[in-house]
N, C-alpha and C positions, 0 to 999 in steps of 0.2 A: 319222124315215125318212131325213132328210139324214145323220144321224150314221152310220147303217149304210152308206149309199152312199159316204160319205167313207172309212169304215173299209175297205170292200171294195176301193176303188181303191188306198188306201195299202198294204194287205196284198198285193194283186196285184203292185204295183210292187216292193215289198220282196222278194217271192218271186222275181220275174223278175230283179232285181238280184243276189240271192244265187246264182241259177242261172247267172249270167254272160250273161244275155240283154241285147240292146240295148233300152234302155227305150223309145226312140222307136218302134221296130218293134213291141215288145210292146203299147204303148198303142194303136197304130193297129190291130193285129190284134184286141185285146180289144174295141175300140169297134165293130168290124164283126161281132161275134158276140153271143152271148147275154148278155155282160156289158155291152152297150151301155146307156148312160145319158146323160142330159143333161150331167151333170158330166164324165163321161169324154169325151164329144164336145167339150165346151168345152176340156178339157186338150189333146186332139189338135189342135183348131183353133188354139189359141194357140201350140203348139209347132211344128206343121208349116206352117200358113198364115201366121201372124203372125211367126214366127221367134223367139218368146220362148225363152230358155234356161232360165228357172226357172218353176216353177208351185207355187202354194201350195194345200194342202188344209187346211181348218180347220173348227172348230166354235165356236159361241158357247156357252159353258158354261151360261148361263142357260136357253137353250131346252131343252137336254137335261135339265138339272137340274129344270126345271119339269115336263117329261114324266115324269121318274122320281118326283117327289113326287106327282103325280096318280096314277100307277100304284100307288104304295105305299098311298095312301088307298083305292084301289079293290081292293087285294089282288091286283094283277096283276104278274107278274114280267116285266120287260123286260130279259132277259139281254143281248141285243144292244146295246141303248142303254147299259147299265151298262158293258159292255166297251168300247164306243166312247168313253165318257166317261173311263174309266181310261187308255186308250191316248193320247188327245189331251191329257189333263191332264198327262201326263208330258212332253209337248212344248210346254207353254204354249199349248195349243189350236190350234197351227198346225204343219204339216209342210211345209217348203219342199224341193222337188225340183229339183236342178240337173242338167238333162239332158246338159250337157257333161261333167259329172264322174260321172254316174250316182250321185248322192249322195242317199241317203235315210236318215234316221236309223233306227237299228236298234230292235228291240223293247224295249230296256232303257231 
């Protein structure tokens, strides 16, 4: 579940960045709507209230890998977890966002 939450935040910020939106304002607006989550609230709190300029989204490959192995044994398809694992593995399991530069690694 964490993998999908991290992926949703990453993709939302990537889309906002590519659309030319201010990432700080986008994150604040998203956390006040139906995209609200503990992780997104943490991001907004760190950036706005604590003044952090960077924020990291990441996954532990073992956790997602274990869930995928269990699902395979049970014959369950976890397409979302598979996608999150693919995306974050391309970035060494961590995506760092620099809000001063609106710097989010692209999908490749």
